[in-house]
N, C-alpha and C positions, 0 to 999 in steps of 0.2 A: 504494500500500500504506500501511496505517496507520503502519508504522514509518518511512516517509519523511516524515511530517508533522512540521513544526517546532512546538515549543511556542509558546504565546501569548507575544508579545514582552513583555519587561520594560520598561515605559515610563519607568523611572527614568533611563535613559540620555538622556532629553530634558532632564534638569536642566541649567539654564544656557543653554538654547537660546533664541534670539530668534526670535519668530514674528510674522507679520503675518496679518491676517484681513480679507477683503473681505466685508462684510455681517455686522453684529453681531446684529441683531434683538433679542431679549430677553437675549442673552448666554449661551445654553445651551452652544454649542460653545466660546465664549470661556472659560467657566469650566473646561471640560475641558482646553483648551490651557493655561490658567494653572496648573492643578494639575499638569499634566505637566511644565511647564518649571521648576516649583519656585521657591524663593526667589531663586535665582541668575539665572533667566531673565526675559524680558520678553515681553509680548504687546501689539502695537499693533493695534487693531481699528477699522475704518472703517465708519461707519453714516451713510446719507444723511439720515435724519430725526432731528432733535435731540430730539424728544419720545420716540422709540424709544431713542435713545442714553441718555437720562436713566433710562428703565426698566432698561436694561442695567446702568448704573452702580449702581443700587439692588440689582440681583440680584448683581452682582459683590461689592458690599459685604457682603450677607447670606451669600455663599458664602465670605467671608474671603480673597478673592484680589484685591481692588481695588488693593492696593499694588503689584501687578506688571503691571497692565493700564492702558494709555492708550486711551481711547475718543475718537476724533476724529469730529466731526460734519461733514457736507457730502458732496458727490459724491465717491465713492471713487476713481475714476480721477484726478480732479483733485488730491485730497489726496495720493494715492500718487505722482503725478507731482511734486508739490512736495517730497516726501520724497526722491525719486530725484535731483531737481535740487540738493538741499542735501547730497547725498552722505552720507545717513544710513548708519549701520552696516548691513551687509546682513543679511537674515533667513536663518535656516537652514531655516525651514519657513513656507510660505504656504498658507492655507486660503481658497479662493474659494467663497463661497456667497451671492452677491448677484444682482442682476438679470441674467438669462441673456443678453439681447441684448448686454450689455457685456462678456461673458466674453473676447472677443478683446483688448479694450483692457486688461482686468485682467491677462491673461497677459502682454501686452507690457510693462506697467509692473512686474509681478512679476519678470520676467526682469531688469529693471534694478535691482531691489531684492534680488537674490539673487546667489550666486556658485556656481561648480561644486560639486556635492555636495549642493546644497539640494534639498528636496522641496517640490513644489507639488501640492496636492490640490484638485480642482474637484468640487463636489457637484452633484447633480441634472442628470446629463448623458444620461439615457436617455429620460425622459418617456414611460413606457409603450411604448417602442419607436418613438415618433414620429420620432426622429432619423434613422431609416433612410429616411424619405420625403424624397427630394431636391426634391420639388415643394411641400413644406409652406409655407404662408403664415404659420405661427406664428413670431413674432419670436424666441421663446425657442428654438425648434428651430433656426432659422437661425443664432442666436448660437452654439449648441453645435456645429452643423455647421462653422461658420467656425473655431471654436476647435480642433476636431479637425484641420481642414485646416492650420491654422497650426502645430500640434504636429507633424504629419506632415512639414511642410516644413522643420522646424528640426532639423538634425543634432545639435545640442547637447542634445536632449531624448530621454529614454527614457520610455515611457509604457505603462500598462496600464489597462484598465477593469475595474471590479468592479461587478457587478449587485447590487441590493438589492431585496427584496420585503418589504412590510409593510403596515400599515394604510393608508398613503398611496399604495399601489400599487406598481408596478414601476418602479424607477429605478436609479440607480447613480452611481458617481463615477470620476473619472480620477485616477490617481496618477502624477505625473511626477517625474523626477529629472534635474537638470542634470548633464551630463557635462563 
């Protein structure tokens, strides 16, 4: 029923949150994260290609949020592992939108970089429904399928999938919460 629907959330409660991002690209989602965390929060984003990271830095500057974002170039799993090994402050929110075959590795290190109550969002997990094909040879599909298996096997995670449909086709994201 319509009366059971909740209103659109007020994202101002993300002010002061520390967030991590696997996969910066041009910085579109990074800008939204940085705006959501406000002046009190921080975003650390990991991008493999330094030339792409430089483009993201320019976009973050133009958007007026560069002061609260750290862009780290290099392999994301390796960079995140270094963060975990140095006992960096845990993230409250992690957004994973990088190469799909590495999603299981990204989740493993994201769990080391978060604490109970943290939210982890993984983008592009439906692939026009291809993820239901257990015999798929597509490395992206296999990465997502392994990610889902890892989530199902971890009793400290609650998760749901949300489908999206748009100009890029039929896809979706996973939203996880550490308990």
